[in-house]
Every structure is written in structure tokens, then in C-alpha cells.
N, C-alpha and C positions, 0 to 999 in steps of 0.2 A: 553429682549424685549417681550412685551405683545403678539404680533402677533405670535412669535415663540412658546411661551408657550401655547397659545391657540391652535395653529396648532398641537403641540405634543399631548395635551390632547384629542383633537377631533379625531386625527388619531388613538390613542390608544383605545378610546371608539368605533370607527368604527371597528377596528380589533376584539375587544372582542365581539361586537354584531354580527359580521359576523360568528365568531367561534360558538357562542351560537346558531344562527339560523341553521347553518350547522349540528351541533351535536344534535339538538332537535329531539328526537325519541319518543316523546309522542304519546301514542295511547289512543284514547277516544272511549268508548263504547256508550256513549250518543251523539246523533247527535247535541243536543243543546250545549254541551261542545265542540264538534268539531267545530261547527260554531263560537262559542265565541273565541276559540283558533285561528282560521283562521283570524277572524277580528282583534284580537290583533297582529297577525303576520303582517297583511297588514298595520296596523297603524305603527308598528315598522319600517317596510320597508320604508314607506313614510317619517317618521322622519329621518331615516338614509340617505335617498336620499337628504333630505334638508341639513343634516349635510355634505354630500359629496359636495354639491354645496358651502357651506360655506368654506369648506376646499379648494376647487378650488379658491374661491375668496381670501382667505388668501395667497395661493401660488402666485396668480397674484399680490397681494399687495407687497409681498416679492420681486418679480421680479422688480416691479417699484421702490422699495427701492434701489435695486442693480444698476438699470440703471439711477437713479437720477430723475425719473419722478413722484415719490410718492408725493402726495399732490397737483398735478396739475390736473385740471379738464380736462378730456379727450374730452370734447365737446367744451369748449371755451378757454382752455389753461390757465385760471386764477388760482391763488392759492385757494385751498379749505381751508375754515376757520379751525383754530385749534380746535374749539368747535365741528365742524362737524366730523373731523377726530377722536377726542376723543370718540364721540358717535358712529361713524361707521368707525372703523379703516381701513376697506378695501373698502371704498367708492371710486368711480371713478369720481363722479360729484359734483360740487359745489351746494349749496342749490338752487341757481337761476336756473341752468340748470336742476336739478332734478325736481323742481316745473314745469318748462316749459315742460319737457318730460312727466310728469304725466298729465298735462293739455292736451297735444297732444294725449295721450293714451285715455283720456276720450272723446275727440272730435272725434277721429277716432279709435274706438275699433277694435282690431284684426289686425291693420295695422303695429304695432310696433313689 
């Protein structure tokens, strides 16, 4: 199953990145090098936080697979199209509800 394989790969990548960040004992004598290293570390943490969010979404999709609700739009209850699921395997909204939600977010920024 694609979701399980993606989950395993992502979880392993996060484990390795965490170990690498913890074990990083680099010392920089140049303040420019230190600033660049801190910027790189910040970017890496931001990407890993995004990956953690994807991992959570995959876990939620796997729960929906187990309880039989996978592929059902959580907003309207209709089936999510196969094409959308192939493109976004952990989506919870059909294309119409996603478009409606995005439209609402643009009309009322910060309320969603």
C-alpha cells in the first residue's frame, strides 16, 4: 500500500534528521558561517515540521481506511473522486468542498 510505504519512509527520514540535529556539534569561528548554519538548521526544522504534519495526515488516512470512511468527504459525505485520491491520498475533502473552503478562506481571512 502506498500510504504505508510513504509513512515508513517519511518516519525514517524524520528519525534520521532528528538524530543528525541532536548530534550536530559543529563549532564555527566565523559569525557569518554560524549565521548560515543557524539559517540552514531553521529551514531544516521547518521542512521537518511540514513532514511531521504529512505523517499525521497519513496516520489519519490509515485510520479512515480501517474504519471504512476513507474516500468520503468529511464535509458533505459524498465520495471523493478516484483522481483526487490518487493525487492527494490523504485528502479529506472532495474537490467541490475544497474549492468552497478555499473560497471562504479568501473571503474571511483568519476566520478558518
